[in-house]
Structures are given as structure tokens and as C-alpha cells.
N, C-alpha and C positions, 0 to 999 in steps of 0.2 A: 532260396534266401525263407521264401515261405515256410516252405516246409521245417527249417529250423523254429523258427518262428511259433507256427504250428503245435509243432514240439512241445515246446517250453510252455505254450500256456498249459497245454494237457496236463505236462506238470504238477503245475498250478495248481490244475482246479484237484486236481488228487492229494495234494496237500493242503487242501483247505477239507474237504470230503474225506480220505482216510483214518487222521488222525481223530474228528470226532468218535469213528469207532472203537479207535485201542481206549481214546479215555471211558468210553459207555461199558469194554471190557475189561478198563483195571490195569491197564498195560501201561501204561500213561500219564503221568503224572500233566497238573492245568497248566501250571508254568513248560511246559513241553510242549502241550498241545496250542496256549498261545503262539511261542516261539512261530510254530510249523504252519498255521495259521496264517501270522503275521509273515513269514516267505513266503508260501501261495500265493496268499490275494498280491502280494511285491509282482512275483511271475506276471501275473494271471493278467494286474493290469499295466506291466511294463510292456507286454508283449499282444496280447489280445487287439488293442485299436488298429494295432498296424495290418496283418492278417485280414481283418474283419471286416473295417472302411472298404480296403483294395476290393474284396471281394464285389462290394454294393454297389462300389463304383462304375466293377466292371460287368455286373447284372443290368447296373442302366445304362449303358456305356449299348448290351446289346438290344435293347427295349427298342432303342432309338431308329 
């Protein structure tokens, strides 16, 4: 499950970065850019907290 969450999170990050380069290149219009950025942001914020905070809890427990 953790692997799937990380994969979706990283795909979300790619969807927030890659369209910006396409807009700079002139390959993508601004409306599509905003749509892909929104999709990437939702993917990141919907999945990342579940595996990021889980890793922090595990590292705190190992220190004690």
C-alpha cells in the first residue's frame, strides 16, 4: 500500500512540474496547464500525508 501511495504522490509532483516546461516551450496552453497543475496538486495532497507522516512516526519510535 505504501508503494502505491508513493507512486501516486510522485506522479502528482511530475504533473505539477512537467506542464510548466511545456508552457515555456509553447507546447501547452495556459488553460490546460492549470488543469494539469490542479490534478497534480490534488494527487500530491491526497496521498502524500499518509506515507510521509507514517515514516516520521516510525523514525520517532526507533529513536526511543
